[in-house]
C-alpha positions in Angstrom: -22.2 -12.9 -108.5 -19.2 -10.5 -108.4 -17.1 -10.5 -105.3 -17.2 -7.2 -103.4 -13.9 -5.5 -102.5 -12.8 -2.9 -100.0 -9.9 -0.5 -100.1 -7.9 -0.6 -96.9 -5.8 2.5 -96.5 -3.0 2.3 -93.9 -0.6 4.9 -92.7 2.7 3.6 -91.3 5.4 5.0 -89.1 8.3 2.5 -89.8 6.5 -0.9 -89.5 3.7 0.2 -87.2 0.2 1.0 -88.6 -0.8 4.4 -87.0 -4.0 4.9 -89.0 -6.4 2.7 -90.9 -9.4 3.5 -93.0 -11.7 1.5 -95.3 -13.6 2.5 -98.4 -15.8 0.2 -100.5 -14.1 -0.1 -103.9 -17.3 0.9 -105.7 -17.3 4.3 -103.9 -13.9 5.6 -105.2 -12.2 5.4 -108.6 -8.6 4.2 -108.7 -7.5 7.7 -110.0 -9.2 9.4 -107.0 -7.6 6.9 -104.7 -4.2 7.8 -106.0 -5.0 11.5 -105.4 -6.1 10.6 -101.9 -2.8 8.8 -101.2 -0.9 11.8 -102.4 -2.9 14.1 -100.3 -2.5 12.1 -97.2 1.2 11.7 -97.8 1.6 15.5 -98.3 -0.5 16.3 -95.2 1.1 13.9 -92.8 4.7 13.7 -94.1 5.8 16.9 -95.9 6.1 20.6 -95.3 5.8 23.2 -98.0 9.5 23.1 -98.9 9.2 19.3 -99.4 5.9 19.4 -101.4 7.1 21.9 -104.0 9.9 19.6 -105.5 7.3 16.9 -106.0 5.5 19.0 -108.6 8.6 19.9 -110.6 9.3 18.2 -113.9 10.4 14.6 -113.4 13.7 14.8 -115.2 14.9 17.9 -113.3 17.6 17.8 -110.7 15.4 19.0 -107.9 12.4 16.7 -108.5 11.4 14.4 -105.6 9.2 11.4 -106.1 7.7 11.4 -102.6 4.2 11.9 -104.0 4.4 9.3 -106.8 1.9 6.4 -106.3 3.5 3.1 -107.0 2.2 -0.5 -107.4 3.5 -3.3 -105.2 3.5 -6.3 -107.5 4.8 -8.6 -104.7 2.0 -7.9 -102.3 -0.7 -10.5 -101.6 -3.5 -8.1 -102.6 -3.5 -5.4 -105.3 -1.6 -2.6 -103.5 -0.8 1.1 -104.3 1.5 3.1 -102.1 3.2 6.5 -101.6 6.5 6.3 -99.8 8.4 9.2 -98.4 9.3 9.6 -94.7 6.4 7.3 -93.9 4.4 4.9 -96.1 0.7 5.3 -97.0 -0.8 2.3 -98.8 -4.1 1.1 -100.1 -4.9 -2.6 -100.5 -7.8 -3.9 -102.5 -9.2 -6.7 -100.3 -12.1 -9.1 -100.9 -14.9 -8.2 -98.4 -14.8 -11.6 -96.8 -11.0 -11.2 -96.0 -11.4 -7.7 -94.6 -11.3 -8.8 -90.9 -8.1 -10.8 -91.5 -6.4 -7.8 -92.9 -7.7 -5.3 -90.3 -6.6 -7.7 -87.4 -3.4 -8.3 -89.3 
């Protein structure tokens, strides 16, 4: 039997978790999860003048990588994150470890 996983999405201000959400991994694709992280980062961190440079060509002088989703290879669980002024991350956690992560 396959182990069920849950995405735990956390929004940080410095080292403090200020918002936390869970989504069963079967209810969202990884690509849509990346779009969700970008959307939350733009909504909670950036104003219009800061969002626009994130959509410029990557090799241009004015490009910002605030909305790029990165993978944290050193994390305990598979983790994707967007880091600008704050960090928004998504951890893929086995369902039986969910309480440990939420109580964290």
